[in-house]
C-alpha atoms as an extended CHARMM CRD file, in Angstrom:
* protein
*
       184  EXT
         1         1  MET       CA              0.0000000000        0.0000000000        0.0000000000  PROA      1               0.0000000000
         2         2  LEU       CA              1.4350000000        3.3290000000       -1.0390000000  PROA      2               0.0000000000
         3         3  THR       CA              1.1900000000        5.9060000000        1.7370000000  PROA      3               0.0000000000
         4         4  ARG       CA              2.4880000000        9.4090000000        2.1030000000  PROA      4               0.0000000000
         5         5  ARG       CA              5.0480000000        8.1300000000        4.6160000000  PROA      5               0.0000000000
         6         6  THR       CA              6.3370000000        5.4500000000        2.1870000000  PROA      6               0.0000000000
         7         7  VAL       CA              6.7290000000        8.0530000000       -0.5760000000  PROA      7               0.0000000000
         8         8  LEU       CA              8.6040000000       10.4460000000        1.7460000000  PROA      8               0.0000000000
         9         9  GLU       CA             10.9240000000        7.6780000000        3.0180000000  PROA      9               0.0000000000
        10        10  ALA       CA             11.7070000000        6.6130000000       -0.5580000000  PROA      10              0.0000000000
        11        11  ALA       CA             12.4110000000       10.1950000000       -1.6360000000  PROA      11              0.0000000000
        12        12  GLY       CA             14.6250000000       10.7470000000        1.4270000000  PROA      12              0.0000000000
        13        13  GLY       CA             16.5500000000        7.5730000000        0.6320000000  PROA      13              0.0000000000
        14        14  LEU       CA             17.0890000000        8.6770000000       -2.9610000000  PROA      14              0.0000000000
        15        15  MET       CA             18.3010000000       12.0970000000       -1.8270000000  PROA      15              0.0000000000
        16        16  LEU       CA             20.6690000000       10.5680000000        0.7500000000  PROA      16              0.0000000000
        17        17  GLY       CA             22.0440000000        8.2160000000       -1.9160000000  PROA      17              0.0000000000
        18        18  ALA       CA             22.6760000000       11.1570000000       -4.2490000000  PROA      18              0.0000000000
        19        19  VAL       CA             24.4950000000       13.0830000000       -1.4950000000  PROA      19              0.0000000000
        20        20  ILE       CA             26.6810000000       10.0650000000       -0.6690000000  PROA      20              0.0000000000
        21        21  ARG       CA             27.5210000000        9.4940000000       -4.3650000000  PROA      21              0.0000000000
        22        22  GLU       CA             28.3950000000       13.1850000000       -4.7770000000  PROA      22              0.0000000000
        23        23  ALA       CA             30.6390000000       13.1160000000       -1.6880000000  PROA      23              0.0000000000
        24        24  ARG       CA             32.4100000000        9.9950000000       -2.9320000000  PROA      24              0.0000000000
        25        25  ALA       CA             32.9510000000       11.5530000000       -6.3700000000  PROA      25              0.0000000000
        26        26  ALA       CA             34.5080000000       14.6280000000       -4.7530000000  PROA      26              0.0000000000
        27        27  GLN       CA             36.6960000000       12.6190000000       -2.3810000000  PROA      27              0.0000000000
        28        28  PRO       CA             39.6500000000       11.7260000000       -4.6780000000  PROA      28              0.0000000000
        29        29  SER       CA             40.4050000000       15.3680000000       -5.5050000000  PROA      29              0.0000000000
        30        30  ALA       CA             40.3880000000       16.1570000000       -1.7860000000  PROA      30              0.0000000000
        31        31  ARG       CA             43.0240000000       13.4460000000       -1.3140000000  PROA      31              0.0000000000
        32        32  VAL       CA             45.6090000000       15.2050000000       -3.4950000000  PROA      32              0.0000000000
        33        33  LEU       CA             48.1040000000       17.3300000000       -1.5980000000  PROA      33              0.0000000000
        34        34  GLU       CA             50.1460000000       19.8930000000       -3.5190000000  PROA      34              0.0000000000
        35        35  VAL       CA             53.6750000000       20.6030000000       -2.3330000000  PROA      35              0.0000000000
        36        36  HSD       CA             55.2720000000       23.5640000000       -4.0750000000  PROA      36              0.0000000000
        37        37  MET       CA             58.9580000000       23.5760000000       -5.0160000000  PROA      37              0.0000000000
        38        38  ARG       CA             59.9350000000       27.1740000000       -4.4310000000  PROA      38              0.0000000000
        39        39  SER       CA             62.8710000000       29.5120000000       -4.8590000000  PROA      39              0.0000000000
        40        40  ASP       CA             63.6350000000       33.1930000000       -4.5730000000  PROA      40              0.0000000000
        41        41  THR       CA             64.5620000000       34.9910000000       -7.8050000000  PROA      41              0.0000000000
        42        42  ASN       CA             68.3040000000       34.5250000000       -7.1900000000  PROA      42              0.0000000000
        43        43  GLY       CA             67.9980000000       30.8200000000       -6.3470000000  PROA      43              0.0000000000
        44        44  ALA       CA             69.6500000000       31.4180000000       -2.9670000000  PROA      44              0.0000000000
        45        45  VAL       CA             66.5850000000       30.3720000000       -0.9290000000  PROA      45              0.0000000000
        46        46  VAL       CA             64.9930000000       27.0650000000       -1.9450000000  PROA      46              0.0000000000
        47        47  GLY       CA             62.4530000000       24.8290000000       -0.2610000000  PROA      47              0.0000000000
        48        48  PHE       CA             59.3150000000       22.7320000000       -0.2930000000  PROA      48              0.0000000000
        49        49  ASP       CA             56.0650000000       24.3250000000        0.8820000000  PROA      49              0.0000000000
        50        50  PRO       CA             54.5640000000       22.8690000000        2.9720000000  PROA      50              0.0000000000
        51        51  VAL       CA             57.6230000000       21.1670000000        4.4520000000  PROA      51              0.0000000000
        52        52  GLY       CA             55.6890000000       18.6680000000        6.5890000000  PROA      52              0.0000000000
        53        53  VAL       CA             52.2410000000       17.0660000000        6.2640000000  PROA      53              0.0000000000
        54        54  LEU       CA             50.1710000000       14.3650000000        7.9500000000  PROA      54              0.0000000000
        55        55  LEU       CA             48.2400000000       12.2860000000        5.3710000000  PROA      55              0.0000000000
        56        56  GLU       CA             45.8520000000        9.3530000000        5.3000000000  PROA      56              0.0000000000
        57        57  PRO       CA             46.9670000000        6.1560000000        3.5270000000  PROA      57              0.0000000000
        58        58  GLY       CA             46.0640000000        6.3340000000       -0.1710000000  PROA      58              0.0000000000
        59        59  ALA       CA             46.6320000000       10.0820000000       -0.4750000000  PROA      59              0.0000000000
        60        60  THR       CA             48.3790000000       11.4230000000       -3.5560000000  PROA      60              0.0000000000
        61        61  VAL       CA             51.1460000000       14.0050000000       -3.2790000000  PROA      61              0.0000000000
        62        62  ARG       CA             51.7170000000       16.3180000000       -6.2480000000  PROA      62              0.0000000000
        63        63  TRP       CA             54.9770000000       18.2760000000       -6.2750000000  PROA      63              0.0000000000
        64        64  VAL       CA             54.6550000000       21.4300000000       -8.3740000000  PROA      64              0.0000000000
        65        65  CYS       CA             57.7800000000       23.2370000000       -9.5510000000  PROA      65              0.0000000000
        66        66  ASP       CA             57.1050000000       26.9690000000       -9.1840000000  PROA      66              0.0000000000
        67        67  ALA       CA             60.6170000000       28.2790000000       -9.8900000000  PROA      67              0.0000000000
        68        68  ASN       CA             64.1630000000       27.0680000000      -10.5630000000  PROA      68              0.0000000000
        69        69  VAL       CA             64.8330000000       23.3790000000      -11.3310000000  PROA      69              0.0000000000
        70        70  HSD       CA             64.0590000000       20.8180000000       -8.6160000000  PROA      70              0.0000000000
        71        71  THR       CA             63.4690000000       17.1320000000       -7.9020000000  PROA      71              0.0000000000
        72        72  ALA       CA             61.3240000000       15.3210000000       -5.3600000000  PROA      72              0.0000000000
        73        73  THR       CA             63.4090000000       12.2790000000       -4.4380000000  PROA      73              0.0000000000
        74        74  ALA       CA             62.7270000000        9.7580000000       -1.6660000000  PROA      74              0.0000000000
        75        75  TYR       CA             65.5080000000        9.0090000000        0.7800000000  PROA      75              0.0000000000
        76        76  SER       CA             66.3040000000        5.4270000000       -0.2080000000  PROA      76              0.0000000000
        77        77  PRO       CA             69.4070000000        3.3740000000       -1.0230000000  PROA      77              0.0000000000
        78        78  ARG       CA             67.8010000000        2.8560000000       -4.4460000000  PROA      78              0.0000000000
        79        79  ASN       CA             68.2470000000        6.6060000000       -5.0520000000  PROA      79              0.0000000000
        80        80  ALA       CA             72.0020000000        7.1540000000       -5.2640000000  PROA      80              0.0000000000
        81        81  ASN       CA             72.6870000000        5.1100000000       -2.0950000000  PROA      81              0.0000000000
        82        82  HSD       CA             70.9900000000        7.5960000000        0.2430000000  PROA      82              0.0000000000
        83        83  SER       CA             69.9960000000        6.3470000000        3.6900000000  PROA      83              0.0000000000
        84        84  GLN       CA             66.6080000000        4.6520000000        4.0570000000  PROA      84              0.0000000000
        85        85  ARG       CA             64.1540000000        7.2880000000        5.3900000000  PROA      85              0.0000000000
        86        86  ILE       CA             60.8780000000        5.9060000000        3.9780000000  PROA      86              0.0000000000
        87        87  PRO       CA             59.0030000000        2.7480000000        5.0690000000  PROA      87              0.0000000000
        88        88  VAL       CA             60.9300000000       -0.3640000000        4.0080000000  PROA      88              0.0000000000
        89        89  SER       CA             57.9810000000       -1.7890000000        2.0410000000  PROA      89              0.0000000000
        90        90  ALA       CA             57.2250000000        1.5250000000        0.2700000000  PROA      90              0.0000000000
        91        91  GLN       CA             58.2900000000        2.2210000000       -3.3170000000  PROA      91              0.0000000000
        92        92  PRO       CA             60.9700000000        4.9260000000       -3.5270000000  PROA      92              0.0000000000
        93        93  TRP       CA             60.4350000000        7.6650000000       -6.1000000000  PROA      93              0.0000000000
        94        94  ASP       CA             62.4950000000       10.1890000000       -8.0240000000  PROA      94              0.0000000000
        95        95  SER       CA             60.7410000000       12.8180000000      -10.1140000000  PROA      95              0.0000000000
        96        96  GLY       CA             63.7750000000       13.6260000000      -12.2170000000  PROA      96              0.0000000000
        97        97  PHE       CA             64.4860000000       17.2950000000      -12.9110000000  PROA      97              0.0000000000
        98        98  LEU       CA             61.3130000000       19.3760000000      -13.0630000000  PROA      98              0.0000000000
        99        99  GLN       CA             61.1780000000       22.7460000000      -14.7950000000  PROA      99              0.0000000000
       100       100  PRO       CA             58.8570000000       25.5760000000      -13.6620000000  PROA      100             0.0000000000
       101       101  GLY       CA             55.2530000000       24.6190000000      -14.4010000000  PROA      101             0.0000000000
       102       102  GLN       CA             55.9010000000       20.8630000000      -14.3470000000  PROA      102             0.0000000000
       103       103  HSD       CA             54.6670000000       18.4940000000      -11.6550000000  PROA      103             0.0000000000
       104       104  PHE       CA             55.1160000000       14.9330000000      -10.3870000000  PROA      104             0.0000000000
       105       105  GLU       CA             52.7580000000       12.7190000000       -8.3660000000  PROA      105             0.0000000000
       106       106  VAL       CA             53.0610000000        9.7390000000       -6.0180000000  PROA      106             0.0000000000
       107       107  THR       CA             50.2930000000        7.8950000000       -4.1690000000  PROA      107             0.0000000000
       108       108  LEU       CA             51.3550000000        6.7500000000       -0.7010000000  PROA      108             0.0000000000
       109       109  THR       CA             49.6540000000        3.6720000000        0.7420000000  PROA      109             0.0000000000
       110       110  VAL       CA             52.1490000000        2.3160000000        3.2980000000  PROA      110             0.0000000000
       111       111  GLU       CA             51.9400000000        3.9140000000        6.7630000000  PROA      111             0.0000000000
       112       112  GLY       CA             55.0330000000        5.6060000000        8.1390000000  PROA      112             0.0000000000
       113       113  VAL       CA             57.3640000000        8.5770000000        7.8190000000  PROA      113             0.0000000000
       114       114  TYR       CA             58.5720000000        9.5650000000        4.3420000000  PROA      114             0.0000000000
       115       115  ASP       CA             61.5710000000       11.9040000000        4.1050000000  PROA      115             0.0000000000
       116       116  TYR       CA             62.4760000000       13.3050000000        0.6980000000  PROA      116             0.0000000000
       117       117  TYR       CA             64.8810000000       15.8330000000       -0.8030000000  PROA      117             0.0000000000
       118       118  CYS       CA             65.6670000000       17.9120000000       -3.8790000000  PROA      118             0.0000000000
       119       119  MET       CA             68.7160000000       16.4110000000       -5.5750000000  PROA      119             0.0000000000
       120       120  PRO       CA             70.4740000000       19.6730000000       -6.5610000000  PROA      120             0.0000000000
       121       121  HSD       CA             69.4920000000       21.4620000000       -3.3170000000  PROA      121             0.0000000000
       122       122  GLU       CA             69.7790000000       18.8060000000       -0.5960000000  PROA      122             0.0000000000
       123       123  GLN       CA             72.9680000000       20.3940000000        0.7950000000  PROA      123             0.0000000000
       124       124  ALA       CA             71.0400000000       23.6730000000        1.0990000000  PROA      124             0.0000000000
       125       125  GLY       CA             68.4120000000       21.9320000000        3.2520000000  PROA      125             0.0000000000
       126       126  MET       CA             65.6640000000       21.4970000000        0.6390000000  PROA      126             0.0000000000
       127       127  VAL       CA             63.9020000000       18.5340000000        2.2510000000  PROA      127             0.0000000000
       128       128  GLY       CA             60.3810000000       17.5710000000        3.2540000000  PROA      128             0.0000000000
       129       129  ARG       CA             58.6420000000       15.0780000000        5.4970000000  PROA      129             0.0000000000
       130       130  LEU       CA             55.3260000000       13.3140000000        5.0390000000  PROA      130             0.0000000000
       131       131  ILE       CA             53.6620000000       11.1240000000        7.6450000000  PROA      131             0.0000000000
       132       132  VAL       CA             51.1510000000        8.6350000000        6.3050000000  PROA      132             0.0000000000
       133       133  GLY       CA             48.8500000000        7.3790000000        9.0590000000  PROA      133             0.0000000000
       134       134  ARG       CA             50.9290000000        6.5750000000       12.1260000000  PROA      134             0.0000000000
       135       135  PRO       CA             54.5920000000        7.6640000000       12.3420000000  PROA      135             0.0000000000
       136       136  SER       CA             56.8470000000        4.6110000000       12.0770000000  PROA      136             0.0000000000
       137       137  GLY       CA             59.7010000000        3.1550000000       10.0580000000  PROA      137             0.0000000000
       138       138  PRO       CA             63.2220000000        4.3960000000        9.3060000000  PROA      138             0.0000000000
       139       139  GLY       CA             62.1050000000        8.0250000000        8.9200000000  PROA      139             0.0000000000
       140       140  ALA       CA             61.0100000000        8.0250000000       12.5620000000  PROA      140             0.0000000000
       141       141  LEU       CA             64.4680000000        6.8920000000       13.7390000000  PROA      141             0.0000000000
       142       142  PRO       CA             67.5490000000        9.0670000000       14.4230000000  PROA      142             0.0000000000
       143       143  PHE       CA             69.3710000000       10.1320000000       11.2650000000  PROA      143             0.0000000000
       144       144  ASP       CA             72.3800000000        7.8760000000       12.0000000000  PROA      144             0.0000000000
       145       145  TYR       CA             70.4480000000        4.6960000000       12.9640000000  PROA      145             0.0000000000
       146       146  PHE       CA             71.8260000000        2.7100000000       10.0140000000  PROA      146             0.0000000000
       147       147  GLU       CA             75.4880000000        3.0630000000       11.0480000000  PROA      147             0.0000000000
       148       148  ALA       CA             74.9570000000        0.5710000000       13.9090000000  PROA      148             0.0000000000
       149       149  GLN       CA             73.7030000000       -1.8820000000       11.2650000000  PROA      149             0.0000000000
       150       150  GLY       CA             76.9430000000       -1.5760000000        9.2980000000  PROA      150             0.0000000000
       151       151  ARG       CA             75.2240000000        0.1000000000        6.3510000000  PROA      151             0.0000000000
       152       152  HSD       CA             77.3150000000        2.3680000000        4.1540000000  PROA      152             0.0000000000
       153       153  TRP       CA             74.5520000000        4.6360000000        2.9420000000  PROA      153             0.0000000000
       154       154  LEU       CA             74.9740000000        8.3580000000        2.3850000000  PROA      154             0.0000000000
       155       155  PRO       CA             73.9450000000       10.2510000000        5.5120000000  PROA      155             0.0000000000
       156       156  VAL       CA             71.4590000000       13.1100000000        5.4810000000  PROA      156             0.0000000000
       157       157  PRO       CA             73.5270000000       16.3380000000        5.3640000000  PROA      157             0.0000000000
       158       158  ALA       CA             73.5450000000       18.4390000000        8.5460000000  PROA      158             0.0000000000
       159       159  ALA       CA             71.7360000000       21.3750000000        6.8740000000  PROA      159             0.0000000000
       160       160  ALA       CA             69.0140000000       19.0130000000        5.6950000000  PROA      160             0.0000000000
       161       161  GLN       CA             68.6570000000       17.4230000000        9.1490000000  PROA      161             0.0000000000
       162       162  LYS       CA             68.0220000000       20.8640000000       10.6380000000  PROA      162             0.0000000000
       163       163  ALA       CA             65.4010000000       21.7260000000        7.9900000000  PROA      163             0.0000000000
       164       164  PHE       CA             63.0430000000       18.8080000000        8.7240000000  PROA      164             0.0000000000
       165       165  PRO       CA             60.0410000000       19.5520000000       10.9220000000  PROA      165             0.0000000000
       166       166  SER       CA             59.8330000000       17.0960000000       13.8060000000  PROA      166             0.0000000000
       167       167  VAL       CA             57.3980000000       14.2030000000       13.7530000000  PROA      167             0.0000000000
       168       168  GLY       CA             55.7650000000       15.7240000000       16.8480000000  PROA      168             0.0000000000
       169       169  GLU       CA             55.2310000000       19.0980000000       15.1360000000  PROA      169             0.0000000000
       170       170  ILE       CA             53.6260000000       17.4500000000       12.0980000000  PROA      170             0.0000000000
       171       171  MET       CA             51.3790000000       15.2930000000       14.2840000000  PROA      171             0.0000000000
       172       172  ALA       CA             50.2670000000       18.3630000000       16.2740000000  PROA      172             0.0000000000
       173       173  LYS       CA             49.7720000000       20.7810000000       13.3590000000  PROA      173             0.0000000000
       174       174  ARG       CA             48.9470000000       18.3290000000       10.5100000000  PROA      174             0.0000000000
       175       175  VAL       CA             50.4990000000       20.8180000000        8.0200000000  PROA      175             0.0000000000
       176       176  VAL       CA             53.7960000000       22.6240000000        8.6010000000  PROA      176             0.0000000000
       177       177  PRO       CA             54.3580000000       25.4680000000        6.1150000000  PROA      177             0.0000000000
       178       178  SER       CA             57.8210000000       26.4570000000        5.0070000000  PROA      178             0.0000000000
       179       179  ARG       CA             59.5380000000       28.9150000000        7.3290000000  PROA      179             0.0000000000
       180       180  LEU       CA             61.5880000000       30.3670000000        4.4810000000  PROA      180             0.0000000000
       181       181  ASN       CA             61.1630000000       33.7640000000        2.8390000000  PROA      181             0.0000000000
       182       182  PHE       CA             61.0790000000       33.2100000000       -0.9260000000  PROA      182             0.0000000000
       183       183  SER       CA             60.8700000000       36.8780000000       -1.9040000000  PROA      183             0.0000000000
       184       184  SER       CA             64.1210000000       38.6300000000       -2.7000000000  PROA      184             0.0000000000
């Protein structure tokens, strides 16, 4: 028997279904984080912005080169024998050299801390840190942890070590913007 109540419940269900479908369709774009690769006009000040972010597993990170030439390269022995600073089961990445206006994306599914650097500007402290889910793995350990294991990986340069936001700061703030002044 068709009653007014049955019709209203059916209409409400259809509307709720449409809202849920619309929210799901919008969700992937909300799961893309843009990190800008920045520089002042002289190239003396370089950095990633934001420099630290807390993400959910499955989020995509898009590095966008705004100025200068940069890379987004995971700390991994598979990238020029750098020390392991991403989860062991995660795939390391290397964007290659990006020109202004170009971008590179990686989807991160393994929980843990991901440290990365810009190949030509690592010594200048151009590094970033992403935490996917809970902080764990090699990126959550001291920078020299691998030496006790007898590994002969390249260490993170001192200037780069100082430029990383702490795991605690990222967990508290969720997003840590660059502290650098990119205007000259």
